[in-house]
C-alpha positions in Angstrom: 54.8 9.5 28.2 51.5 9.7 27.8 52.1 13.1 26.0 54.7 11.5 23.8 52.1 8.7 22.9 49.4 11.2 22.0 51.8 13.1 19.9 53.0 10.1 18.2 49.6 9.0 17.1 48.8 12.5 16.1 52.0 12.7 13.9 51.1 9.3 12.6 47.7 10.4 11.5 49.2 13.8 9.9 51.3 11.6 7.7 50.6 11.1 3.9 48.5 7.8 3.3 51.3 5.7 1.7 54.2 4.7 4.5 57.1 7.1 4.4 60.7 5.8 5.2 63.9 7.4 5.5 67.0 5.2 5.2 70.3 5.1 4.2 74.0 5.6 6.3 75.1 8.0 8.7 78.2 8.7 10.8 79.0 10.5 13.6 81.9 11.8 12.1 81.1 15.2 10.8 83.5 15.2 7.8 81.6 11.7 6.5 79.0 12.3 4.2 75.3 11.4 5.2 73.5 9.5 2.5 69.8 9.4 3.4 66.9 8.9 1.0 63.1 9.1 1.8 60.4 7.0 0.1 56.8 7.8 -0.2 57.1 11.0 1.3 57.6 14.8 0.3 60.2 15.8 2.9 63.6 17.6 3.3 66.7 16.1 5.1 69.2 18.0 6.5 72.1 17.5 8.8 73.9 20.2 11.3 76.5 18.4 13.4 75.2 15.1 14.7 71.4 16.2 14.3 69.3 15.0 11.1 66.4 17.0 10.6 63.4 15.8 8.5 60.8 18.4 7.7 57.5 17.9 6.2 54.9 20.7 5.4 53.7 20.2 9.0 56.4 18.7 11.0 60.2 18.8 12.0 61.6 15.8 13.3 64.9 15.3 14.8 67.4 12.7 15.6 70.8 12.9 17.0 73.5 10.4 15.5 75.2 8.4 18.5 78.8 8.2 18.7 80.2 5.0 17.0 83.2 4.6 14.6 82.5 4.3 11.0 79.1 4.5 9.0 76.1 3.0 10.5 72.4 1.9 8.9 70.0 4.5 9.4 65.9 3.8 9.4 63.1 5.6 10.6 59.5 5.4 9.5 57.5 8.8 9.6 55.3 8.9 12.7 57.1 6.7 14.7 58.9 8.0 18.0 62.0 6.0 17.6 64.5 5.3 14.6 67.4 2.9 14.1 70.9 3.7 13.9 73.1 0.7 13.7 72.0 -1.7 16.2 70.7 0.9 18.5 67.2 2.3 18.8 67.4 6.1 19.2 64.4 8.7 20.3 63.1 11.3 18.2 61.9 14.6 18.8 59.0 16.4 16.8 57.2 19.6 16.7 54.8 21.3 14.3 56.5 23.9 11.7 56.2 27.3 13.2 56.4 26.3 16.7 60.1 27.4 17.3 
């Protein structure tokens, strides 16, 4: 828990000066399109199966879409250890780029 808090604080410190939000709609169904946009941050967003991967020049952040029918709202603020999908709070994982 302490390590997660320290990594989250460090990740937040590495983020751009302005706030970075990733928002849109996601679905657990792999045949439905995921529509996510970022504001205030130069990142790429990809989806493979139920995993959303957001990559900056320094960090790789991943979120797993929980099972639920239909599209759900998605909200994540760069540097946080949790994202909101629908009415659920989900944990995110993150690691430095190049760490495997």
